[in-house]
C-alpha positions, 0 to 999 in steps of 0.5 A, spaced: 776 715 130 776 709 135 783 708 133 785 715 136 781 715 141 784 709 144 792 711 142 790 718 147 788 713 152 794 708 151 798 714 153 795 714 160 796 707 162 803 710 166 801 715 170 795 712 172 797 706 173 802 711 179 797 714 181 794 707 183 799 704 185 802 709 191 793 709 193 791 716 190 785 713 186 783 706 187 782 701 183 775 702 181 775 710 181 782 709 176 776 705 171 771 710 172 777 716 171 778 711 164 770 710 163 769 718 163 775 720 159 773 715 153 766 718 153 769 725 153 773 724 147 769 720 143 765 727 144 770 731 142 771 726 135 764 728 132 763 730 126 760 737 128 764 739 134 761 742 140 765 747 144 761 746 151 763 739 150 770 741 150 769 746 156 766 741 160 771 736 159 776 741 162 772 742 167 771 735 169 780 735 168 780 740 173 776 738 178 780 731 178 786 735 179 784 738 185 782 732 188 788 728 186 792 735 191 788 734 196 789 727 196 796 728 196 797 731 201 793 727 205 798 721 203 804 725 205 801 727 212 801 720 213 807 718 212 813 718 217 817 725 216 823 721 215 820 717 210 817 723 206 824 727 206 826 722 203 822 719 197 820 727 196 828 727 195 829 722 190 823 721 187 819 726 182 812 721 180 809 721 173 802 721 175 802 727 179 804 732 172 799 727 168 792 731 170 795 737 169 798 736 162 792 732 160 787 738 162 793 744 157 793 738 151 785 739 151 786 746 152 791 746 146 786 742 141 780 747 144 784 753 141 786 749 134 779 747 133 775 754 135 781 758 134 776 764 131 773 765 138 776 769 143 772 767 149 777 761 149 783 764 149 781 769 155 779 762 159 784 758 157 788 765 159 785 766 166 786 757 167 794 759 166 793 765 171 789 761 176 795 756 176 801 761 175 803 758 169 806 764 166 810 762 161 804 758 157 800 765 158 805 769 155 805 764 149 798 765 149 797 772 148 802 772 142 798 766 139 792 771 141 795 777 138 796 776 132 789 773 130 786 778 134 790 785 133 784 790 134 782 787 140 785 792 145 783 789 152 788 783 149 794 788 148 792 791 155 792 784 158 798 782 155 802 788 157 800 788 164 803 781 165 809 782 161 811 788 167 807 785 173 808 779 173 814 777 168 817 784 171 819 785 163 818 793 162 821 793 156 817 787 152 810 791 155 813 797 153 814 794 146 806 790 146 802 798 148 806 800 142 804 795 137 797 796 139 798 803 138 800 803 132 795 797 129 790 801 133 792 809 133 785 812 135 784 807 141 783 811 148 785 805 152 791 803 149 794 811 150 791 812 157 795 805 159 801 806 156 802 813 160 799 809 165 805 803 165 810 811 164 807 813 170 808 806 174 816 806 171 817 813 174 814 810 180 818 804 181 824 808 180 824 814 185 822 809 189 828 804 189 832 811 188 829 813 195 831 806 198 839 808 196 838 815 199 835 811 205 828 813 205 824 819 205 821 823 198 825 824 191 822 830 191 819 835 196 811 837 196 813 844 195 818 845 190 815 841 183 818 842 177 812 846 172 816 845 166 817 838 164 824 838 160 827 831 156 831 829 164 825 830 166 822 823 171 816 825 167 818 826 160 816 820 157 810 820 160 809 827 157 810 824 151 805 819 151 801 824 152 803 830 147 802 824 142 795 822 144 792 828 144 794 829 135 791 822 135 785 824 138 783 832 139 778 835 142 775 830 146 775 833 153 774 826 157 778 823 154 785 828 156 780 828 163 782 820 164 790 823 163 788 827 169 785 823 174 790 818 172 795 823 175 791 824 181 794 816 183 800 818 182 805 822 187 808 827 185 805 829 178 802 836 179 807 838 173 804 833 169 798 835 172 799 842 170 801 841 163 794 836 161 790 841 164 793 848 160 792 843 153 785 842 155 783 850 156 788 851 149 785 846 145 778 845 147 776 852 151 770 853 146 767 846 150 764 847 157 767 841 160 773 844 159 772 850 164 769 844 169 774 840 168 779 846 170 775 847 175 775 840 178 782 840 178 783 847 181 778 844 187 783 838 188 789 842 189 786 846 194 783 840 198 791 837 197 794 844 200 789 844 206 792 838 208 799 839 207 798 846 210 801 847 217 796 849 222 799 855 225 798 856 233 794 850 233 799 845 234 801 838 232 794 835 226 791 829 228 791 823 223 783 823 223 784 831 222 788 830 216 783 824 213 777 829 214 781 835 211 783 829 205 776 827 205 774 835 205 770 835 210 773 840 214 775 844 209 774 852 209 768 853 204 770 861 203 775 859 201 774 854 196 767 856 193 772 863 191 778 858 187 772 855 184 768 862 182 775 864 180 775 858 175 767 859 172 768 867 172 773 866 167 769 860 163 763 865 163 767 871 160 771 866 155 765 863 153 758 866 154 753 860 151 747 857 154 751 851 154 756 853 159 751 856 164 748 850 164 754 846 165 756 850 170 749 848 174 750 841 173 757 841 175 755 845 182 750 840 183 754 834 183 758 838 188 753 837 193 750 831 191 757 829 192 759 833 199 764 837 197 761 843 199 757 846 203 749 846 199 748 853 201 755 856 199 754 852 192 747 855 191 748 862 192 754 861 187 748 858 182 744 864 184 749 868 182 750 864 175 743 864 174 741 871 175 748 873 170 746 867 165 738 872 165 741 878 164 745 876 158 739 873 154 742 865 156 736 863 160 733 856 156 729 850 158 737 846 160 739 852 165 732 853 169 732 845 169 738 844 173 737 851 177 731 847 180 734 840 180 739 844 185 735 848 189 729 843 190 725 846 196 730 851 196 727 858 193 721 856 188 719 864 188 727 865 185 725 859 180 718 862 178 721 869 177 726 865 172 720 862 168 717 868 167 722 872 165 724 866 159 716 866 158 718 873 155 724 871 151 722 867 144 723 860 146 718 855 148 718 851 155 718 844 155 714 839 158 720 836 161 722 842 165 715 843 167 715 837 170 721 838 173 719 844 176 713 840 179 717 834 182 721 839 186 716 843 188 714 844 196 708 840 196 703 837 192 698 842 191 704 847 188 705 841 184 699 842 180 699 848 180 705 848 177 702 843 172 695 848 171 700 853 169 705 849 164 698 847 161 696 854 160 703 855 156 703 849 152 697 849 146 693 842 145 695 841 139 702 839 142 704 831 145 707 836 151 700 839 153 698 831 154 705 829 158 703 834 162 696 833 163 698 826 165 702 827 171 697 832 173 692 827 174 698 823 177 698 830 182 691 831 184 690 823 186 696 824 190 691 828 194 686 826 199 681 832 198 681 831 191 672 830 189 670 825 184 667 830 179 675 834 179 678 827 177 673 825 171 674 832 169 681 831 168 680 824 166 675 827 160 680 832 157 685 826 157 680 822 153 679 828 148 686 829 146 689 821 146 686 820 140 691 825 136 697 823 140 696 815 140 704 814 138 706 818 144 710 812 148 710 811 155 713 815 160 717 810 165 721 815 170 714 818 170 714 824 177 707 821 178 707 815 176 702 816 170 706 812 165 701 812 160 693 813 157 691 807 160 695 807 165 691 814 167 685 811 166 686 806 171 689 809 177 682 814 176 678 809 176 681 805 182 681 812 186 674 814 185 671 807 186 675 806 193 673 812 195 667 815 191 663 807 190 660 803 184 657 809 182 663 813 181 667 807 179 661 806 172 662 812 171 669 812 169 669 805 165 663 807 161 667 813 159 674 810 157 671 803 154 664 806 151 664 813 149 671 815 148 673 808 146 680 809 148 682 802 149 681 800 141 687 805 140 691 803 145 691 796 143 695 796 137 702 799 143 700 792 147 695 790 151 696 788 157 694 795 160 688 794 156 687 788 159 689 790 166 683 796 165 678 791 163 679 786 169 679 792 174 672 794 171 670 787 171 672 786 179 669 793 181 662 790 177 663 783 182 662 787 187 656 789 185 649 787 191 644 787 185 644 781 181 641 782 175 644 789 174 651 786 176 649 781 171 648 785 165 652 790 166 659 784 167 655 782 160 657 788 157 663 788 159 665 781 156 662 782 150 667 788 149 673 785 152 671 779 146 671 784 141 678 786 143 680 779 143 678 776 138 682 771 135 687 770 142 689 767 148 686 772 152 680 773 147 679 765 149 680 767 156 675 772 157 670 769 154 671 762 159 670 767 164 663 769 161 661 762 160 662 762 168 660 767 170 653 765 166 653 759 169 654 760 176 648 765 176 644 760 172 646 755 178 645 761 184 638 762 180 636 755 180 639 754 188 634 760 189 628 757 185 628 751 188 628 754 195 622 758 192 618 753 190 619 748 194 622 745 201 624 750 206 632 749 205 638 754 205 642 754 199 648 750 200 655 748 197 660 742 197 667 746 199 671 741 196 666 739 190 669 740 184 663 744 181 664 749 187 667 756 186 668 762 188 663 767 183 657 762 185 657 763 192 658 771 191 652 770 186 648 765 191 649 770 197 647 776 193 641 774 192 640 770 198 644 774 203 645 766 206 649 760 205 652 754 207 658 752 206 659 745 208 667 741 208 671 746 209 678 742 211 682 749 213 686 748 219 690 752 224 697 754 222 698 754 230 700 748 233 697 751 240 689 750 235 683 753 239 678 747 241 671 748 246 676 745 252 680 753 251 675 758 252 674 758 259 682 760 259 680 766 253 675 768 258 679 768 263 685 772 260 681 778 256 679 785 260 673 786 264 670 789 259 669 784 254 667 779 260 662 784 261 659 783 255 658 775 257 650 773 255 645 768 258 642 767 252 638 761 255 637 757 260 634 752 263 632 753 269 631 760 269 633 760 277 640 757 276 645 762 276 651 761 270 657 763 271 663 763 265 667 759 270 663 753 271 659 753 264 664 754 260 669 748 264 668 741 264 664 742 270 658 745 267 657 738 264 650 738 267 648 745 265 643 746 259 644 753 257 645 757 251 651 763 252 655 768 249 661 773 250 665 777 246 672 778 244 674 786 242 677 791 247 683 786 248 687 787 243 692 783 245 687 777 246 684 779 239 689 777 236 692 771 239 685 768 239 684 769 231 691 767 229 689 760 232 683 759 230 682 753 225 678 758 219 681 765 219 678 767 213 674 764 207 677 764 201 671 765 197 670 771 201 674 776 197 674 782 196 672 784 204 674 787 210 673 784 218 671 787 224 675 787 229 671 783 234 671 776 235 663 772 236 664 765 241 657 762 241 657 756 246 651 751 248 650 745 252 645 740 252 647 733 255 644 726 251 641 723 256 635 720 257 628 724 256 633 730 253 630 735 249 632 740 244 634 747 248 632 753 244 636 759 243 634 766 244 628 767 241 627 769 233 630 776 232 635 780 227 641 784 229 642 791 229 648 791 224 651 796 219 655 789 215 653 786 210 654 779 213 657 775 218 660 768 218 659 762 223 664 757 224 662 751 228 668 748 231 664 742 236 657 740 235 652 741 231 647 748 231 639 748 228 638 754 225 630 757 224 630 763 219 625 767 216 625 773 212 624 780 214 620 785 210 626 787 207 629 780 205 621 779 201 622 785 198 629 783 195 626 777 192 620 779 190 623 783 186 629 778 182 623 772 182 616 773 180 614 767 184 614 771 190 615 769 198 611 766 203 611 770 209 610 764 214 615 760 210 621 758 215 628 755 213 631 750 217 639 748 216 643 744 221 649 746 221 655 740 223 662 741 226 666 744 221 660 748 217 660 755 216 653 758 215 654 766 212 648 770 213 647 777 213 643 778 220 639 784 219 635 781 214 633 774 216 630 773 223 633 768 226 633 762 232 638 757 234 637 750 237 642 745 241 639 739 240 641 733 245 648 731 244 654 728 248 660 735 247 658 743 247 656 745 240 660 751 240 661 756 234 664 762 233 662 768 228 666 774 223 663 780 221 665 782 215 663 788 209 664 788 202 671 793 201 666 799 197 662 799 203 667 799 209 669 806 209 663 806 211 660 802 215 666 799 220 669 806 221 666 807 228 662 801 229 662 797 236 659 791 238 655 790 243 652 783 247 644 786 249 636 786 246 633 792 243 629 795 238 631 800 232 627 803 226 628 800 219 626 806 216 625 813 218 619 816 222 616 821 223 614 825 229 607 822 233 608 815 229 604 809 233 610 805 233 606 799 238 600 798 240 598 793 246 595 788 242 601 787 238 608 788 242 614 785 241 617 781 248 624 785 249 624 791 253 625 798 250 631 802 251 631 807 257 634 813 257 639 817 262 636 823 261 629 825 258 631 829 253 634 823 250 628 819 249 626 818 242 619 816 244 614 814 250 608 809 253 601 814 251 594 812 253 589 812 247 583 814 246 579 807 247 583 806 254 590 802 251 596 803 251 601 804 245 609 807 243 608 813 239 614 817 237 616 823 241 621 827 236 623 824 228 628 817 229 632 815 224 633 809 220 637 805 224 637 808 231 635 805 237 628 806 240 628 809 248 624 811 253 625 815 259 626 812 265 619 811 270 619 814 277 615 807 279 620 802 275 619 795 277 622 791 273 617 786 272 616 789 265 609 790 264 605 791 258 607 797 256 613 796 256 614 790 252 613 791 244 611 785 239 614 786 232 612 791 227 615 790 221 614 796 217 617 800 224 622 796 227 627 790 227 629 786 234 636 787 235 641 782 238 648 786 237 
C-alpha cells in the first residue's frame, strides 16, 4: 500500500515544483497539497473502499484547479506584456495540466472501482461537460452504454452530445437506433429519435434558406397534406410509423409526437398524419377525440394569427402576440370548431366516459384561459343534457360538471342529481362532497350534505364520510347551536365503531380528516362559544361514554393525545379547584390506561403527579394563611419549585398571589421609568387626562396638579394619585411596548383589557415622616377575573380583607373557616407583582416614607373562557361608587343612618333613572331604600337634590352592608 501511494506522489514532483518555481503556490502550500493528497491516497487504498472518499478527493482537486487558474491569471496580468507574449509563445508549463490530469486519473480509478454504479458515470459526464472535454465524454458514453444498455437516458444523452456538441448527425442517429433495438418499447427513445429527425430537417431547411437568400422554404399557406418518400419529413414520418407499430393503442404516446410537431415550423402535414392515425387506431378511446379537439383549437389560433385583417390596416406586434396567446380570438369561431369535433366524438363513441372526458377538457380550457368561461359552460350544458337524454349520467360526469360550473348553475346540478337518482346507479360520497364544496354558501352546502346522508345508507362508509364533513360545515357557521353540534357528534360516535378502518381524508373539503379530528374540532368550538359546561358534555361523551379514543388508538396515537391534551387544558381553566382536580384526575387515569407502557404514558404520569403536588402546595399555603399569620400567598418566580400550575392553583383557590423576582425587561430601548409618566400624561388625549384622580393627599386645601406632581418639581408633595390610559390607542400601544413587564408568563389563556392604570405616590423620607394611606378600604366594581399590579419603583404596602363572597368561597373549600376581622398585609417591592381579584378582596394601600416615588401600573385580565362575556363592552372609569352584589327587590332597605358607608352615591341626571331614594323611617332616622328591582352589579343612584349643598350630609353617605352592596373604585 505504502509503495503504491509513494509511487503516485513521486509522479507529482515535477509539476508541483514547476508551480512552486512560478510562484503559483508557496512552499508551505505545496507541502500542504502533498500531505492532503497522501491522506486521500491512503483512504483510497482501504480494503473496503468508500465511494465518498473518492468523490471528496475529486472535489478537493477541482477546488485546487480553480485556485490555480485564478493565480496563473493574476501572475500573467502582473507581468509585462512583451514578456508574457514571448513566454506564452515559447513555453508550455507542465504544472498547468497537472491538476486536470490528476482529476481524470482519480475519476478513472473511481469508475474502475465502482463500475456497476451508473451515478458515478453521470457525475463524471457532468464534469467532462463542464470542462468541455468532449473527446473523453464520447468515450465515457460508449463505455457506460456497454454496461447499462437498458438505461434510455444514457442513449439520449449520448445522442444529444453527438448531434449538438460533436456535430455528428449520423453518430447520433446510430446511437438512437441501437438503443431502440435493445429497448423497442421505450417511449422516450422513440420520441427523441423523432425529434432528432425534426432537428435535421430544420437544419437542412435553414441552410437552404440561406442559400436562397432568406425566407421560408415552404410557405405557411401551401403545406402538402401527403408526405411521400421525397418529402423532407419522410424520415420523421417513418420513425413515427414504426413507433406506433411497437407501442399500439396508447393515445398519450402519440400525443407526445403531436406536441413535438407544434415546436417546429412547417409540420402541419406530419401533424395531420399523426392525428389521423390517432382517430383511426384509437377512436374507441375518449382521449383520442380530446387530442383532436386540442389540435383543432390550436390550428384555429394559428389561422387567426396569420390571416390578414380586412380594412383594418397593419397588425401591431403586440396585437400579434395577444392573438398568439389566444386573448383576441373570436369566441364563436373557436367554440364552434371544438363543438364540431366533440359532437363527432359523441356520435362515434357514445359512452359515459366520453361525456365525462369532454367536461374535463372544457374545464381545462377555462382554467388555462384559452376560452371565455360563459361560452364553455354553455357548451358543457349542451353535452350534459345530451348525456342525460342518452342515459349516460354518472358520478364522475356530474362531478366534472359541478367542478366546471362552480357557483354558476346550482339549480341545473340539482336537476341532474334528481334524474340520476332515478337510475340504478348510486351517488358516491365524492360527488356529494364535490357538490357541497361548489355550493354558493355554507348553508347550501349543509343542505346538500344532509340530502346526501338521506340518500346514503348508514351501513356504508360513505355515510360516515359525509357526516364528518357535515360537522365541518356546521362548525363554519357562527349561528350554529351547541345542541346541533353535539347531536351531530353523537351520530358520528354511533357510527364510528363500524368504520374504524376508514382512513384519513387529507383533502377534506370542510377540514375534518377523521373521527378524532371531528371530535376535537367540536370540543374546541363549544368550549370557545358555549363555555365549560358544553365542553364537558362533548369530551365526556367521547372519552367515557362512546369510548371512541380506545377504538382509534390502533391508527396512531397523535389524534387521541391531541384530544386528551385539549380536555386537560379546558379543565385547567375551571375556577372550582376541587371539581377541577377531580375531573383532571379522571382524565389522567384514562390517559394512563390508554398509553400504558409508552413514553406518552410516562409523560401523562408526570403531569398527573405535578398537578397533585402543585395542588397540595397551594392548599397547604392557603391553610397556613387561614390558620396562622396574616400573610399573602407568595411565590418566587426565579425558584426551581415555581410552576405555572402551582400559580394557577393558588390563584384559583385564593384569588390573590404575590410574585417576587420577575426578571423580564422591556424589548424597547426607551423603556418606561417613573420619570417618563409626566410626558406620557401630556401626550394622552383629553378623555384620558380627565381620569386623573387624587386618591389622597396630606393637605386637603392643597391642589395636586399632574404637571407638578408627576415631574421632579413635586418632590415635597405628599399625595397618592392615579390616571388611566385607555382612549388614546396610539399612546396605549406605544406605552405597552415600553413596559418592563407586558404580560405575565405564568398567567396563561387570558385576555387583557385595552386599558393601563398608573398609580403614583409621593411620601418623601424626612424627619418625622409617617406612612401615607391611600384610598380607604374598598372593593372594585369590575367584571374581569383579576388585576396584576407591577411595582415600577419604590414600595407599597397592601392591607387586604376578604369580602363576604370571598369568605363563602374559602369556607366552601376549607372547613377551618375564615375570621372576617383578619387582615392580610403584604409589602410589594420594586419588580414585584401582586395578582388580585379586587372585586372579592377589600383593599387599601399605604405608601411608606421613601426617597423615590412609589409608582406602579396595572392591567386587568379575563380568562379566555369568560373573555367574550366580560370584556366586549367594558369601559373603565376612575370614580367612587356603590353597586349591588346580588339582585335586590323593590322596597328593600339598603342602608340605615347608623351604618352608612363613607362614599357618595351616584346622582341620576333623570329622576326616572334613579333606583333608590333617601326616606325617613318611623323612628325618625333616615335610610336608603330601593325604588325598583336592582340587578346584581348595578350602581346605586339617587335623584338629584333640589337643595344640593355639596357638603355631604348623612343621608348621602353610606357604610358597607356586605349582604347588599360593595364600594367601587373603578
